[in-house]
ZAMARGU-4260 file (C-alpha; in steps of 0.2 Angstrom, whole numbers, plus 5000, padded with zeros to 4 digits):
<rodrens>
0) 5647/5900/5435 | 5655/5912/5422 | 5645/5917/5407 | 5650/5918/5388 | 5641/5927/5374
5) 5646/5929/5356 | 5639/5935/5340 | 5644/5936/5322 | 5635/5944/5307 | 5626/5959/5315
10) 5631/5978/5315 | 5627/5981/5333 | 5638/5968/5341 | 5642/5978/5356 | 5624/5982/5361
15) 5619/5963/5359 | 5634/5957/5369 | 5631/5969/5383 | 5612/5964/5383 | 5617/5946/5384
20) 5629/5949/5398 | 5616/5958/5408 | 5605/5942/5406 | 5619/5932/5413 | 5622/5943/5428
25) 5611/5931/5439 | 5625/5918/5437 | 5637/5928/5448 | 5653/5936/5443 | 5666/5949/5449
30) 5672/5956/5432 | 5667/5957/5414 | 5673/5962/5397 | 5670/5962/5378 | 5680/5961/5362
35) 5672/5968/5346 | 5679/5971/5328 | 5674/5977/5311 | 5677/5971/5293 | 5690/5985/5292
40) 5699/5977/5307 | 5695/5991/5319 | 5695/5982/5335 | 5691/5986/5353 | 5694/5976/5370
45) 5685/5983/5385 | 5687/5975/5402 | 5681/5980/5420 | 5681/5975/5438 | 5663/5974/5445
50) 5646/5974/5437 | 5640/5976/5419 | 5636/5994/5424 | 5654/5997/5427 | 5659/5989/5410
55) 5646/6000/5401 | 5653/6016/5408 | 5670/6012/5399 | 5662/6008/5382 | 5663/6024/5371
60) 5653/6027/5355 | 5666/6020/5343 | 5666/6003/5351 | 5656/5994/5338 | 5658/5979/5327
65) 5651/5965/5318 | 5659/5951/5327 | 5662/5950/5346 | 5663/5939/5362 | 5659/5944/5379
70) 5662/5936/5397 | 5657/5938/5415 | 5670/5930/5426 | 5669/5922/5443 | 5687/5920/5450
75) 5695/5903/5451 | 5713/5907/5446 | 5719/5924/5451 | 5710/5938/5461 | 5696/5948/5454
80) 5705/5962/5444 | 5704/5970/5427 | 5720/5961/5422 | 5712/5944/5426 | 5695/5949/5417
85) 5691/5941/5401 | 5693/5941/5386 | 5712/5937/5386 | 5724/5941/5372 | 5739/5930/5366
90) 5756/5938/5367 | 5757/5942/5349 | 5739/5950/5351 | 5732/5939/5337 | 5721/5928/5347
95) 5706/5933/5359 | 5699/5920/5370 | 5685/5919/5383 | 5684/5903/5394 | 5672/5896/5407
100) 5679/5881/5418 | 5695/5876/5426 | 5711/5870/5417 | 5719/5857/5429 | 5736/5855/5420
105) 5739/5874/5417 | 5756/5873/5427 | 5762/5859/5416 | 5757/5867/5400 | 5766/5883/5405
110) 5782/5874/5409 | 5782/5863/5394 | 5776/5875/5380 | 5777/5893/5386 | 5793/5896/5395
115) 5797/5911/5385 | 5780/5919/5386 | 5775/5934/5396 | 5759/5934/5406 | 5748/5949/5411
120) 5738/5941/5424 | 5736/5925/5434 | 5722/5915/5425 | 5723/5898/5417 | 5714/5906/5402
125) 5729/5916/5397 | 5739/5901/5397 | 5727/5893/5385 | 5726/5907/5373 | 5745/5907/5372
130) 5746/5889/5370 | 5735/5891/5354 | 5747/5905/5348 | 5762/5893/5351 | 5754/5880/5340
135) 5749/5892/5327 | 5767/5899/5326 | 5773/5881/5320 | 5763/5883/5304 | 5746/5876/5310
140) 5729/5885/5305 | 5719/5893/5319 | 5707/5878/5319 | 5721/5865/5319 | 5730/5875/5333
145) 5715/5876/5344 | 5711/5857/5341 | 5729/5853/5345 | 5727/5863/5361 | 5712/5854/5366
150) 5722/5837/5366 | 5734/5845/5378 | 5722/5853/5390 | 5714/5843/5405 | 5699/5850/5414
155) 5683/5859/5411 | 5680/5872/5398 | 5669/5882/5386 | 5680/5892/5374 | 5676/5905/5361
160) 5691/5911/5351 | 5693/5925/5338 | 5708/5926/5327 | 5710/5945/5323 | 5717/5940/5306
165) 5701/5932/5301 | 5686/5941/5308 | 5674/5930/5299 | 5674/5915/5312 | 5672/5912/5330
170) 5680/5895/5336 | 5670/5886/5349 | 5673/5871/5360 | 5667/5864/5377 | 5670/5850/5389
175) 5659/5849/5405 | 5654/5867/5404 | 5638/5872/5395 | 5638/5882/5379 | 5626/5884/5365
180) 5625/5890/5347 | 5610/5901/5343 | 5604/5902/5325 | 5599/5918/5316 | 5595/5925/5299
185) 5613/5929/5292 | 5620/5929/5309 | 5624/5917/5323 | 5627/5918/5342 | 5635/5909/5356
190) 5630/5909/5374 | 5631/5899/5390 | 5613/5900/5393 | 5599/5902/5380 | 5591/5916/5391
195) 5606/5927/5386 | 5601/5928/5368 | 5582/5925/5368 | 5580/5943/5361 | 5590/5937/5345
200) 5584/5919/5342 | 5575/5905/5351 | 5583/5892/5340 | 5599/5883/5347 | 5611/5869/5344
205) 5619/5859/5358 | 5637/5856/5358 | 5644/5839/5364 | 5660/5838/5374 | 5676/5837/5364
210) 5668/5844/5348 | 5675/5859/5339 | 5663/5871/5331 | 5667/5885/5318 | 5654/5898/5319
215) 5651/5910/5304 | 5638/5923/5300 | 5629/5911/5288 | 5634/5894/5294 | 5641/5883/5308
220) 5651/5867/5306 | 5653/5855/5320 | 5667/5842/5320 | 5671/5828/5332 | 5688/5824/5339
225) 5693/5815/5323 | 5688/5829/5312 | 5672/5821/5306 | 5658/5834/5302 | 5642/5832/5312
230) 5625/5838/5308 | 5614/5841/5323 | 5596/5848/5323 | 5592/5864/5332 | 5579/5865/5346
235) 5567/5879/5350 | 5570/5886/5368 | 5554/5885/5377 | 5556/5902/5386 | 5548/5918/5386
240) 5557/5934/5388 | 5544/5940/5400 | 5548/5926/5412 | 5565/5933/5415 | 5560/5950/5420
245) 5557/5957/5437 | 5542/5967/5432 | 5537/5978/5447 | 5548/5968/5460 | 5563/5976/5467
250) 5572/5959/5467 | 5571/5943/5458 | 5571/5933/5474 | 5555/5941/5480 | 5547/5938/5464
255) 5552/5920/5464 | 5546/5918/5482 | 5529/5925/5476 | 5529/5913/5461 | 5528/5897/5472
260) 5509/5896/5473 | 5508/5897/5454 | 5522/5884/5452 | 5513/5872/5463 | 5498/5874/5452
265) 5508/5872/5436 | 5516/5856/5442 | 5499/5849/5446 | 5493/5853/5428 | 5509/5845/5421
270) 5509/5829/5431 | 5491/5825/5434 | 5476/5822/5423 | 5458/5829/5424 | 5453/5817/5438
275) 5469/5820/5448 | 5478/5804/5443 | 5497/5806/5443 | 5504/5805/5425 | 5522/5801/5424
280) 5532/5791/5410 | 5528/5773/5414 | 5546/5768/5410 | 5552/5779/5424 | 5539/5771/5436
285) 5544/5753/5430 | 5563/5756/5433 | 5561/5764/5450 | 5548/5750/5455 | 5561/5737/5450
290) 5575/5745/5460 | 5581/5740/5477 | 5588/5757/5482 | 5586/5775/5476 | 5601/5786/5477
295) 5598/5805/5476 | 5613/5815/5471 | 5613/5834/5473 | 5622/5849/5480 | 5616/5864/5491
300) 5598/5868/5491 | 5594/5853/5479 | 5603/5842/5492 | 5591/5848/5506 | 5576/5845/5495
305) 5583/5828/5492 | 5582/5824/5511 | 5564/5829/5511 | 5561/5819/5495 | 5569/5804/5504
310) 5556/5805/5518 | 5541/5806/5506 | 5548/5792/5494 | 5552/5780/5508 | 5535/5783/5516
315) 5525/5780/5500 | 5536/5767/5491 | 5545/5757/5504 | 5560/5758/5494 | 5576/5763/5504
320) 5583/5780/5499 | 5601/5787/5501 | 5605/5806/5499 | 5622/5811/5494 | 5632/5826/5491
325) 5638/5826/5473 | 5655/5833/5477 | 5658/5819/5489 | 5650/5804/5480 | 5660/5806/5464
330) 5676/5803/5473 | 5671/5792/5487 | 5657/5781/5479 | 5650/5769/5492 | 5645/5751/5490
335) 5630/5751/5479 | 5615/5740/5480 | 5612/5726/5467 | 5599/5736/5458 | 5601/5755/5461
340) 5591/5769/5453 | 5599/5787/5453 | 5590/5803/5454 | 5599/5819/5451 | 5592/5835/5457
345) 5598/5851/5450 | 5590/5868/5447 | 5600/5872/5431 | 5604/5855/5425 | 5622/5861/5423
350) 5629/5857/5440 | 5647/5851/5437 | 5648/5841/5453 | 5632/5831/5449 | 5637/5829/5431
355) 5654/5820/5435 | 5643/5807/5446 | 5632/5805/5431 | 5646/5801/5419 | 5652/5788/5431
360) 5634/5780/5433 | 5632/5780/5415 | 5649/5771/5413 | 5642/5758/5425 | 5626/5756/5415
365) 5615/5762/5429 | 5598/5770/5426 | 5596/5788/5430 | 5583/5802/5431 | 5586/5821/5431
370) 5574/5832/5440 | 5578/5849/5434 | 5572/5866/5429 | 5584/5867/5414 | 5576/5860/5399
375) 5589/5853/5387 | 5602/5855/5400 | 5617/5843/5401 | 5611/5833/5416 | 5594/5831/5407
380) 5602/5826/5390 | 5614/5813/5398 | 5602/5805/5410 | 5590/5791/5404 | 5575/5801/5410
385) 5570/5819/5414 | 5556/5827/5425 | 5555/5845/5423 | 5551/5857/5437 | 5541/5869/5426
390) 5545/5883/5439 | 5551/5895/5426 | 5568/5903/5426 | 5575/5906/5443 | 5587/5921/5442
395) 5591/5925/5460 | 5606/5916/5467 | 5597/5911/5482 | 5586/5897/5476 | 5568/5897/5482
400) 5555/5891/5470 | 5566/5877/5463 | 5567/5870/5481 | 5548/5868/5483 | 5546/5863/5465
405) 5559/5849/5467 | 5549/5843/5483 | 5533/5843/5474 | 5539/5834/5459 | 5547/5821/5470
410) 5530/5819/5479 | 5521/5816/5463 | 5534/5803/5458 | 5533/5794/5474 | 5514/5794/5473
415) 5516/5786/5455 | 5528/5773/5461 | 5518/5769/5477 | 5502/5767/5467 | 5511/5755/5455
420) 5517/5745/5470 | 5500/5745/5478 | 5505/5753/5494 | 5491/5759/5504 | 5499/5775/5511
425) 5501/5780/5493 | 5484/5775/5487 | 5476/5785/5501 | 5487/5801/5497 | 5478/5812/5485
430) 5494/5822/5480 | 5485/5833/5468 | 5473/5839/5480 | 5486/5842/5494 | 5497/5852/5483
435) 5482/5863/5478 | 5480/5866/5497 | 5498/5869/5498 | 5497/5883/5485 | 5483/5892/5494
440) 5492/5891/5511 | 5508/5898/5502 | 5498/5913/5497 | 5492/5915/5515 | 5510/5915/5521
445) 5516/5927/5507 | 5503/5939/5512 | 5512/5940/5529 | 5527/5949/5523 | 5525/5964/5534
450) 5523/5954/5549 | 5539/5944/5545 | 5549/5959/5541 | 5545/5967/5558 | 5550/5950/5567
455) 5566/5950/5557 | 5570/5968/5563 | 5567/5962/5581 | 5577/5946/5580 | 5591/5948/5568
460) 5595/5967/5566 | 5611/5966/5576 | 5615/5947/5577 | 5631/5940/5572 | 5625/5922/5571
465) 5608/5912/5572 | 5603/5894/5572 | 5588/5884/5565 | 5583/5868/5574 | 5570/5854/5571
470) 5568/5836/5570 | 5565/5824/5555 | 5559/5834/5541 | 5559/5850/5551 | 5578/5847/5553
475) 5579/5846/5534 | 5570/5862/5533 | 5582/5870/5546 | 5597/5865/5535 | 5589/5874/5520
480) 5583/5889/5530 | 5600/5892/5538 | 5608/5891/5520 | 5596/5904/5514 | 5600/5916/5529
485) 5619/5914/5528 | 5621/5915/5509 | 5613/5932/5506 | 5613/5941/5523 | 5630/5934/5529
490) 5624/5930/5546 | 5633/5915/5552 | 5618/5903/5552 | 5618/5884/5555 | 5604/5871/5554
495) 5604/5857/5568 | 5595/5842/5573 | 5587/5848/5589 | 5591/5833/5598 | 5609/5835/5595
500) 5611/5852/5603 | 5616/5844/5620 | 5629/5834/5612 | 5640/5849/5609 | 5632/5862/5599
505) 5623/5871/5614 | 5640/5877/5619 | 5638/5890/5605 | 5623/5898/5613 | 5626/5915/5620
510) 5615/5929/5628 | 5603/5935/5614 | 5607/5922/5601 | 5592/5919/5589 | 5586/5901/5588
515) 5573/5897/5576 | 5563/5882/5580 | 5553/5873/5566 | 5538/5862/5573 | 5527/5853/5560
520) 5528/5835/5566 | 5516/5829/5580 | 5528/5815/5585 | 5543/5826/5589 | 5534/5843/5593
525) 5536/5841/5612 | 5554/5836/5610 | 5559/5851/5600 | 5550/5862/5612 | 5560/5854/5626
530) 5576/5858/5616 | 5570/5876/5614 | 5568/5877/5633 | 5586/5871/5635 | 5593/5885/5624
535) 5582/5898/5631 | 5589/5894/5648 | 5606/5898/5641 | 5601/5915/5635 | 5594/5911/5617
540) 5581/5922/5609 | 5569/5909/5603 | 5558/5911/5587 | 5545/5897/5584 | 5538/5893/5567
545) 5524/5880/5570 | 5508/5872/5562 | 5492/5878/5569 | 5488/5861/5577 | 5504/5861/5586
550) 5506/5880/5590 | 5506/5889/5607 | 5500/5907/5610 | 5518/5913/5612 | 5524/5906/5595
555) 5530/5920/5583 | 5523/5912/5567 | 5509/5900/5565 | 5506/5891/5549 | 5490/5883/5542
560) 5489/5864/5544 | 5493/5854/5528 | 5496/5836/5525 | 5510/5829/5536 | 5521/5823/5522
565) 5521/5840/5513 | 5524/5852/5528 | 5541/5857/5522 | 5533/5866/5507 | 5525/5878/5519
570) 5537/5879/5533 | 5551/5884/5521 | 5542/5900/5515 | 5543/5910/5531 | 5562/5906/5532
575) 5564/5912/5514 | 5556/5928/5518 | 5566/5929/5534 | 5582/5928/5524 | 5576/5941/5512
580) 5571/5954/5525 | 5587/5951/5535 | 5597/5955/5519 | 5587/5970/5514 | 5588/5977/5532
585) 5607/5975/5532 | 5609/5985/5515 | 5615/5970/5504 | 5610/5965/5487 | 5597/5951/5489
590) 5600/5944/5471 | 5619/5944/5470 | 5627/5939/5486 | 5646/5940/5487 | 5657/5926/5481
595) 5643/5916/5475 | 5637/5910/5457 | 5620/5904/5452 | 5625/5889/5441 | 5640/5880/5448
600) 5648/5874/5432 | 5665/5869/5439 | 5669/5856/5452
</rodrens>
């Protein structure tokens, strides 16, 4: 959620840190800061509430250095303020620390070790930097003091520490929170996300939980918890700087909505051969085929994609599928089947709630697959297998192309397993062809932006709340559509199973309440229309999104027909644009909704 950058060995540390923080803005934050120093021990600490632009205004020309760390903060302990912004300084001003994560035992640490310390803010990070000072004052070196602190701390963290008395080293450690070392020529960098430092290097070294790394301009040294040195090969980040630029688009979200046809075609290229046969690692197929139940573990948008995936997988493979929220499953694990297979869905591959489930399933020796956009991410590294989304970087907080990419990859996976099992439904399903059709239909829908914008102005301009309803996969789409609307436009939106309205929810319908009905399933279309009549008779302002074969003349949006198993890939697109235009028309920042972060790296 927060973002860390650091650099050692370059003259223009300030500029590089600011550029890195700007690349991490998509993750979400409420304050930011940098610390830089020079060989002559001239040092500067600059912090600001708000955006990186606000921080830049406070940086004067003399704020320069050859070593530095920077941070964007998403508040967990203490309200957003300049005092609570990172970097944090120890009482004796010797140590400077930035931190992502949450320290669970900060109160116990404060009581046991820091009774006589003064604190300027309310963060758990300030307690950690003073804990390091406490141990250093007993005669320990900085590295030993930090290592000792790590044995006391419980929780998630990514740390970057500078000792002002030794401006040749940055001390780095992590547990559950992502952090990478980037390798340069006579310089090295630190970052939460490779995108932050791609303009400096594309060679990165991963850090494992519990390791301590000393980063200097010409070398790095990784040590395990016992102090043993570890050599680890670097990897080359497969990202292009042009992929993370908006180009001519006003917002990343609009660009990413428009990316979706291209993403569908890229997925086809990656996972099918020249004759359209699905090509997926045979070990994955064998493991899933041998399982008696599939457990999909995810959060937020990925959780909604998991429900659509469940419908497709069960239809094509006849293997039962359960979909679970990561944050619930990890602490309330249900009785498992005898031979389960776990699929973890995550855009970033760094979702903390999902990772804590993966840690448990790994401990039980259960097979796992991560479906993610994040190559080299924690969930990818720690699962047995990975299928990449190949969607390109997703920057906007509101996920769009990752959702459709997850469904497409799960459909290809289901096809491969179904074919292996000899299921006729799967054999008859030409998924490569159908996804090609989907890509063309997506382009048709995207071309209707102005129509959708005008409809949004009519239905959502003054509303306080709204509802999406549907049945089956249309209900799953309704959940995701409502999430998109509420998270960026702040309209109180909910997605409901249409048949459940009369069991209590219809009490929320008032005169003029917008109700969006999604109709793509022939079996349930008439029932959903009946539910729409029920809410209309109670004053609802209905808005129908329907496939052409199921549409009526009075429907507001009519979508081209596609294969029944893949309708969510097209019915979700207008709802993404509805959320986009509702937010734009209300004057909010589409890409950076309040209180939210892109990569949720704390539980």
